[in-house]
Residue frames as qw, qx, qy, qz and C-alpha x, y, z in Angstrom:
[[0.299, -0.105, -0.458, -0.830, 4.96, 14.02, 1.11],
 [0.250, 0.254, 0.798, -0.487, 1.45, 13.71, 2.51],
 [0.240, -0.124, -0.610, -0.745, -1.51, 12.98, 0.24],
 [0.464, 0.197, 0.579, -0.641, -5.14, 13.21, 1.19],
 [0.136, 0.033, -0.844, -0.518, -7.06, 10.73, -0.96],
 [0.663, 0.012, 0.127, -0.737, -10.81, 10.36, -1.47],
 [0.512, -0.014, 0.857, -0.064, -12.32, 6.88, -1.44],
 [0.669, 0.649, 0.083, -0.352, -12.82, 7.08, -5.19],
 [0.845, 0.014, 0.399, 0.356, -10.93, 4.77, -7.56],
 [0.484, 0.804, 0.120, 0.324, -10.38, 7.73, -9.93],
 [0.311, -0.918, 0.245, 0.004, -7.97, 9.12, -7.32],
 [0.879, -0.191, 0.305, 0.313, -5.40, 6.42, -8.13],
 [0.626, 0.590, 0.143, 0.489, -4.11, 8.26, -11.22],
 [0.072, -0.919, 0.136, -0.364, -3.46, 11.41, -9.19],
 [0.741, -0.601, 0.299, 0.028, -1.76, 9.38, -6.45],
 [0.877, 0.141, 0.245, 0.389, 0.45, 7.66, -9.04],
 [0.394, 0.787, 0.010, 0.474, 1.50, 11.02, -10.51],
 [0.347, -0.867, 0.243, -0.263, 2.46, 12.31, -7.07],
 [0.859, -0.372, 0.327, 0.128, 4.37, 9.14, -6.19],
 [0.786, 0.408, 0.160, 0.436, 6.25, 9.15, -9.51],
 [0.147, 0.875, -0.117, 0.445, 7.25, 12.78, -8.86],
 [0.625, -0.714, 0.295, -0.116, 8.36, 11.87, -5.33],
 [0.918, -0.065, 0.277, 0.276, 10.48, 8.99, -6.67],
 [0.600, 0.645, 0.072, 0.468, 12.03, 11.19, -9.37],
 [0.036, -0.877, 0.199, -0.436, 12.95, 14.04, -7.01],
 [0.695, -0.615, 0.347, -0.134, 14.17, 11.61, -4.31],
 [0.177, 0.614, -0.754, -0.150, 16.46, 9.68, -6.66],
 [0.720, -0.040, 0.652, -0.234, 14.53, 6.40, -6.39],
 [0.110, -0.197, 0.825, 0.518, 15.35, 4.01, -9.25],
 [0.560, 0.059, -0.373, -0.737, 12.66, 3.20, -11.83],
 [0.535, -0.072, -0.841, -0.048, 12.51, -0.42, -10.65],
 [0.194, -0.225, -0.716, 0.632, 12.01, 0.55, -7.00],
 [0.312, 0.142, 0.055, -0.938, 9.51, 3.23, -8.00],
 [0.584, -0.025, -0.623, -0.520, 7.54, 0.55, -9.87],
 [0.422, -0.172, -0.845, 0.281, 7.61, -1.64, -6.73],
 [0.018, 0.211, 0.461, -0.862, 6.33, 1.29, -4.64],
 [0.450, 0.084, -0.247, -0.854, 3.55, 1.94, -7.17],
 [0.556, -0.124, -0.794, -0.213, 2.47, -1.72, -7.00],
 [0.277, -0.219, -0.744, 0.568, 2.37, -1.51, -3.20],
 [0.169, 0.225, 0.239, -0.929, 0.38, 1.72, -3.16],
 [0.482, 0.004, -0.527, -0.700, -1.97, 0.52, -5.89],
 [0.492, -0.204, -0.846, 0.007, -2.85, -2.60, -3.90],
 [0.247, -0.315, -0.656, 0.641, -3.25, -0.92, -0.54],
 [0.194, 0.193, 0.050, -0.961, -5.03, 2.23, -1.72],
 [0.487, -0.073, -0.624, -0.606, -7.42, 0.17, -3.84],
 [0.420, -0.280, -0.840, 0.198, -8.20, -1.97, -0.80],
 [0.051, -0.310, -0.450, 0.836, -8.96, 1.11, 1.31],
 [0.325, 0.130, -0.252, -0.902, -11.12, 2.62, -1.45],
 [0.524, -0.072, -0.724, -0.443, -12.98, -0.65, -2.03],
 [0.629, -0.298, -0.717, 0.039, -13.44, -2.02, 1.48],
 [0.282, 0.001, -0.541, 0.793, -12.66, 0.41, 4.32],
 [0.279, 0.149, 0.267, -0.911, -15.89, 2.38, 4.22],
 [0.036, 0.268, 0.938, 0.217, -19.24, 0.66, 3.85],
 [0.130, 0.598, 0.537, -0.581, -21.65, 3.59, 4.21],
 [0.452, 0.628, 0.521, 0.361, -21.58, 4.80, 0.59],
 [0.078, -0.981, -0.074, 0.160, -20.34, 8.23, 1.70],
 [0.550, 0.686, -0.266, 0.397, -17.25, 10.16, 0.62],
 [0.714, -0.664, 0.071, 0.211, -14.30, 9.71, 2.97],
 [0.397, 0.797, -0.429, 0.152, -10.62, 10.56, 2.82],
 [0.895, -0.364, 0.055, 0.252, -7.54, 8.67, 3.90],
 [0.014, 0.918, -0.366, -0.149, -3.88, 9.62, 3.86],
 [0.924, 0.179, -0.022, 0.336, -0.78, 8.30, 2.20],
 [0.204, -0.918, 0.318, 0.121, 2.49, 9.61, 3.61],
 [0.919, 0.241, -0.007, 0.312, 5.75, 8.77, 1.89],
 [0.188, -0.924, 0.330, 0.036, 9.25, 9.70, 2.95],
 [0.860, 0.323, -0.286, 0.272, 12.80, 8.62, 2.10],
 [0.403, -0.833, 0.376, -0.056, 15.55, 8.32, 4.65],
 [0.333, -0.487, 0.772, 0.236, 18.90, 6.95, 3.58],
 [0.182, 0.160, -0.852, -0.464, 18.17, 3.77, 1.57],
 [0.032, 0.373, 0.911, -0.172, 14.61, 3.21, 2.80],
 [0.284, -0.284, -0.277, -0.873, 11.26, 4.57, 1.70],
 [0.061, 0.246, 0.816, -0.520, 8.62, 4.66, 4.42],
 [0.319, -0.305, -0.504, -0.742, 4.98, 4.61, 3.34],
 [0.104, 0.204, 0.768, -0.598, 2.16, 5.11, 5.86],
 [0.312, -0.331, -0.585, -0.671, -1.44, 4.57, 4.85],
 [0.028, 0.171, 0.700, -0.693, -3.98, 5.69, 7.43],
 [0.341, -0.323, -0.525, -0.709, -7.76, 5.44, 7.24],
 [0.348, -0.108, 0.552, -0.750, -10.68, 5.77, 9.65],
 [0.667, 0.024, -0.517, -0.536, -12.49, 2.85, 8.07],
 [0.928, -0.281, -0.102, -0.225, -13.55, -0.51, 9.42],
 [0.423, -0.661, 0.620, 0.015, -10.81, -2.01, 11.65],
 [0.949, 0.315, -0.007, -0.027, -8.81, -4.37, 9.46],
 [0.371, -0.675, 0.595, 0.227, -5.35, -5.85, 9.87],
 [0.780, 0.503, -0.274, -0.253, -4.31, -7.20, 6.46],
 [0.180, 0.553, -0.800, 0.148, -1.32, -8.92, 8.03],
 [0.530, -0.136, 0.724, -0.419, -3.60, -11.38, 9.84],
 [0.832, 0.364, -0.091, -0.408, -4.82, -12.88, 6.58],
 [0.853, -0.156, 0.467, 0.173, -3.49, -16.36, 5.82],
 [0.064, -0.539, 0.607, 0.580, -0.68, -16.51, 3.31],
 [0.809, 0.387, -0.091, -0.433, -1.88, -17.77, -0.08],
 [0.790, -0.151, 0.562, 0.192, -0.75, -21.21, -1.19],
 [0.295, 0.745, -0.359, -0.479, 1.40, -20.16, -4.13],
 [0.114, -0.285, 0.923, 0.231, 2.19, -23.80, -4.89],
 [0.523, 0.370, 0.706, -0.301, -1.47, -24.73, -5.42],
 [0.303, 0.305, 0.674, 0.600, -2.85, -25.04, -8.94],
 [0.133, -0.071, -0.107, -0.983, -4.75, -22.06, -10.32],
 [0.511, -0.331, -0.617, -0.498, -7.98, -24.07, -10.30],
 [0.614, -0.434, -0.628, 0.200, -7.74, -24.85, -6.59],
 [0.282, -0.019, -0.298, 0.912, -6.72, -21.38, -5.37],
 [0.001, -0.773, -0.553, 0.310, -9.17, -19.02, -3.72],
 [0.308, 0.740, 0.216, 0.558, -9.75, -15.71, -5.47],
 [0.203, -0.912, 0.100, -0.342, -7.91, -12.80, -3.86],
 [0.805, -0.567, 0.098, 0.144, -5.23, -12.71, -1.22],
 [0.797, 0.207, 0.076, 0.563, -2.25, -12.21, -3.49],
 [0.141, 0.874, 0.021, 0.464, -2.13, -8.43, -3.14],
 [0.517, -0.806, 0.250, -0.141, -0.97, -8.38, 0.47],
 [0.913, -0.112, 0.252, 0.301, 1.39, -11.25, -0.35],
 [0.603, 0.567, 0.104, 0.551, 2.99, -9.10, -3.09],
 [0.158, -0.916, 0.106, -0.353, 3.18, -6.09, -0.75],
 [0.752, -0.593, 0.282, 0.056, 5.10, -8.21, 1.76],
 [0.867, 0.145, 0.244, 0.409, 7.38, -9.61, -0.95],
 [0.429, 0.700, 0.082, 0.565, 8.27, -6.13, -2.24],
 [0.289, -0.870, 0.121, -0.381, 8.82, -4.67, 1.24],
 [0.334, 0.372, -0.721, 0.480, 11.48, -4.94, 3.87],
 [0.068, -0.211, -0.793, 0.568, 8.91, -4.63, 6.67],
 [0.340, -0.443, -0.417, -0.717, 5.14, -4.14, 6.96],
 [0.123, -0.171, -0.768, 0.605, 3.41, -3.33, 10.26],
 [0.300, -0.565, -0.505, -0.579, -0.19, -2.61, 11.28],
 [0.126, -0.197, -0.646, 0.727, -1.67, -0.77, 14.24],
 [0.144, -0.763, -0.546, -0.315, -5.09, 0.59, 15.13],
 [0.346, -0.135, -0.281, 0.885, -4.32, 4.12, 16.40],
 [0.179, 0.326, 0.247, -0.895, -7.01, 6.54, 17.56],
 [0.633, 0.472, 0.505, -0.348, -9.76, 4.68, 15.64],
 [0.511, 0.725, -0.317, -0.336, -7.65, 4.55, 12.49],
 [0.954, 0.090, 0.171, 0.229, -6.01, 1.71, 10.59],
 [0.019, 0.897, -0.404, -0.179, -2.34, 2.53, 10.20],
 [0.951, 0.145, 0.165, 0.216, -0.21, 0.46, 7.87],
 [0.109, -0.858, 0.424, 0.268, 3.51, 1.19, 7.70],
 [0.923, 0.318, 0.131, 0.173, 5.52, -0.20, 4.80],
 [0.269, -0.788, 0.428, 0.351, 9.28, 0.05, 4.56],
 [0.859, 0.497, 0.078, 0.088, 10.90, -0.50, 1.15],
 [0.591, -0.498, 0.351, 0.528, 14.65, -0.98, 0.90],
 [0.471, 0.831, -0.117, -0.271, 16.17, 0.91, -2.02],
 [0.275, -0.529, 0.763, 0.252, 19.17, -1.37, -2.18],
 [0.726, 0.365, -0.388, -0.434, 19.08, -3.35, -5.40],
 [0.893, -0.209, 0.393, -0.071, 19.06, -7.11, -4.97],
 [0.015, -0.595, 0.723, 0.350, 22.01, -8.92, -6.44]]
């Protein structure tokens, strides 16, 4: 499935509907579908909020595919070059008062994924996320 998404936060509901339908027709469990929705919510919201700084309407793509027991998500945008994997890991042991605001979203994406990679390809940010469908024991 390939979705073209405008950089408008109102697009998230439409994206969620499409992803839920993909999960349902692909036999993805409700728990794993919820994980995928968390991942897409975080990453799509980041693109919408930060990738484009000119105030204009832009589009980016979300591709999602299932092969065997893995869902592959690719988010691609022509926004400002940004590798979210280079951000420092948050100190999850620090007290709430001493933590910096932000930074947990990418941490959660990594925790819910088997593998996350980033490349800048033809002036586009390309983030690939692989989610194992095997249930943890």
